[in-house]
C-alpha positions, -999 to +999 in steps of 0.1 A: -306-017-661-325+008-681-356+025-668-392+014-673-409+021-706-446+029-711-466+001-729-468+005-766-502+007-781-517+013-814-513+048-826-485+056-801-460+081-814-425+088-802-393+069-801-411+036-796-433+040-826-431+014-854-403+024-878-381+041-852-354+015-860-343-001-893-345-038-902-346-064-875-311-076-883-297-042-874-311-043-838-296-078-832-263-067-845-263-037-822-271-059-792-242-082-800-217-053-799-227-042-764-202-049-736-231-055-711-265-060-727-283-055-694-269-021-685-257-004-717-283+017-735-299+005-766-292+023-798-309+056-798-313+057-760-293+074-732-282+061-698-290+095-681-324+095-662-330+131-676-333+117-710-362+132-730-378+116-760-379+149-779-341+149-781-340+116-801-330+121-837-354+114-866-361+078-876-342+082-908-309+087-890-284+059-892-280+038-860-248+042-839-237+007-846-240+011-884-221+044-883-194+027-863-191+000-890-188+025-917-161+043-898-181+075-895-176+095-863-208+106-846-208+142-835-207+149-797-240+158-783-246+190-763-259+182-728-282+211-729-301+195-758-313+165-737-310+178-701-345+187-689-348+189-651-384+201-652-395+172-674-376+148-652-394+160-621-428+158-639-424+124-655-407+105-626-420+122-594-453+135-605-447+171-595-472+181-568-485+214-556-464+229-527-478+224-492-498+254-481-492+255-443-504+282-419-491+316-426-461+324-404-466+351-379-446+381-389-418+388-365-408+425-361-373+431-372-350+443-343-344+480-343-307+486-347-290+505-319-268+534-329-232+523-323-202+546-327-183+540-359-152+519-353-119+524-368-127+504-400-159+523-406-141+556-402-115+545-427-142+534-451-159+568-447-126+585-454-122+564-486-156+574-498-173+541-491-208+541-476-210+534-439-240+524-418-249+551-393-282+550-374-302+581-369-301+598-335-338+595-329-339+557-334-356+538-307-334+516-285-335+479-293-347+453-268-321+436-247-322+403-267-316+421-299-287+441-284-271+409-270-275+391-303-259+419-324-223+410-332-195+433-322-180+452-351-150+469-334-116+475-350-088+451-355-072+459-321-106+454-303-112+420-320-076+410-311-082+419-274-115+400-273-099+369-288-071+370-262-096+374-234-116+344-246-084+324-247-075+334-212-109+325-198-109+291-215-074+284-202-084+294-166-116+273-167-096+243-181-070+247-153-097+248-127-115+218-141-084+198-146-075+176-116-041+179-099-031+144-110-036+153-147-015+185-146+021+181-157+046+180-129+068+210-124+104+208-136+128+196-108+149+223-093+186+222-090+204+219-057+212+255-055+176+265-063+163+241-037+185+256-010+174+291-019+138+280-018+143+264+016+160+295+030+132+317+016+105+294+032+121+297+066+108+325+089+132+352+100+142+355+137+120+385+141+090+367+129+097+337+152+102+360+181+070+379+175+051+346+172+066+334+205+058+367+222+022+365+209+017+330+222+031+339+256+008+369+259-022+348+248-013+321+274-009+347+301-042+362+292-059+329+294-043+321+327-053+355+341-089+349+330-090+315+346-075+330+378-101+358+380-129+332+373-115+311+401-112+340+426-145+357+419-167+327+413-153+293+423-139+304+457-174+316+467-190+284+456-165+263+475-165+285+506-203+285+507-205+247+506-179+244+534-196+271+556-230+255+551-217+221+561-200+236+592-232+254+603-252+221+600-225+203+619-226+228+648-264+226+650-263+188+650-238+187+678-259+212+698-290+191+693-272+159+703-254+175+734-220+165+721-204+200+725-198+218+758-191+255+764-154+263+771-122+269+753-122+259+716-094+248+694-082+269+665-104+264+635-132+248+656-167+263+651-185+272+682-212+298+673-234+311+644-237+348+634-269+362+620-272+396+603-309+398+593-305+430+572-278+414+550-293+379+551-261+365+564-258+333+584-222+323+589-204+299+614-180+315+638-147+296+644-118+301+668-089+321+653-084+342+622-062+318+602-067+325+566-066+289+553-083+271+582-110+297+589-114+328+567-109+311+533-135+285+543-162+311+544-164+313+582-161+343+606-129+342+627-127+352+664-097+371+676-088+346+704-050+341+702-020+360+715-020+397+718-051+399+697-072+378+721-106+393+728-136+384+751-162+358+743-199+368+741-206+351+774-181+374+792-196+399+816-176+427+799-153+429+770-151+433+733-162+403+712-141+410+680-144+389+647-130+391+612-143+380+578-137+383+540-153+411+522-147+397+487-142+361+475-142+329+497-178+333+507-175+371+514-197+371+546-188+408+554-191+422+519-220+446+527-214+455+563-208+491+552-245+493+546-255+487+582-271+516+600-272+524+637-298+502+655-296+473+630-295+440+650-266+415+649-273+381+667-246+357+679-261+322+685-243+298+709-252+264+723-272+279+752-279+315+744-288+341+718-267+374+722-282+404+704-262+435+695-272+468+679-249+485+654-237+519+668-209+533+646-187+527+616-150+535+609-148+535+571-110+531+568-081+525+591-046+509+590-043+471+593-019+476+622-044+496+642-052+470+669-069+496+692-102+491+674-105+457+691-094+468+726-118+461+755-130+497+751-124+503+714-107+536+704-129+556+681-161+537+688-176+563+710-178+540+740-165+556+772-163+527+796-162+490+799-191+471+785-202+442+763-192+452+728-190+437+693-164+446+666-166+435+630-134+439+608-129+434+571-108+446+542-114+478+522-116+490+494-133+460+478-110+434+462-080+449+481-065+445+516-049+480+519-071+492+547-096+479+573-133+487+576-146+486+612-182+482+625-190+485+662-221+473+682-233+471+717-251+441+734-288+449+741-303+414+748-292+380+761-318+353+756-315+316+766-323+291+738-350+276+760-370+308+757-369+306+719-354+329+692-351+366+698-373+391+680-346+400+655-347+364+641-384+359+644-395+388+623 
């Protein structure tokens, strides 16, 4: 379908003016020869939208249909004669003035940074071609401009950069790709599988070192547990047992269930007080390690050749033993006693008070003369009522014995109350 035409009026000039075509019969004949009367151009018109009326030949020219009937060949038109883009824009789109927006803010151009000339630039300079070299006094460009400037290295540098980018992309893809999506490794042959299995096995030396390491670690843990048991748990356990035994003795005295006399091994019969050391420990018959000493009690030498006198005897040496370390350790600090310090032995009927007189820092465990009726080395010259305390030394060993001697200075019935050493 051809474009719209302006209305024709009187006095209009141009291709639509009266007389632009010949007789009426010629127009009808031309229409009948058209393949599609609705889309083909009329005689003297052009299908192109850039058609300009000024390019139409004069009215005196013969129509195309008439020339075709006469066998005349119409010369080919030059597109430049009727192509008029400026007129097309003006006639069809009413050319308007360009939009005048706000003036853009001028952005300062980035200052180029001097870069050493790459290999290509040096070759261009050698060939006489101009190369870009920044002056030495040029100001440094801002970081954004430097980061945006493309790299212009040589061919080897560009090749290395391309390889690096490919490796980074491959590693990132491998990390992002799940295990299930990765291709399975090629199966190994039987020989390769055997070699891989042998290589995966540990050598005998490695196995032996691991076993030795595990054994040492286990031994270390066991030793630590044993030390903890000896230094801490035995004291806790012995303290509980000794405390219960002290309460039991006091209850029996209060109820009148116990009578003075000979006591069975392991049976508690008295309570020892050492005020300076804040020691209150039950005294039991015998020095058996499991039944007496390990239970936090003080043991009386009362059996066999080591039998000594009781506190109630008119003369003799009341000798006792106790642990210095672990298992309640009642005699741990007896080496700190000074001459004159009181030591009280409480029985069912009487309080016996002794004063410390002398210390023997070290002697052999087989030296039984220290518990004789008149102890050797104590400084006592004749029979009397004496007290001997024995324990192990040095601490945490049983190599030697530490001896402390005392002499009775007061015998007070319980009916008269506690002695001054326990009251103060």
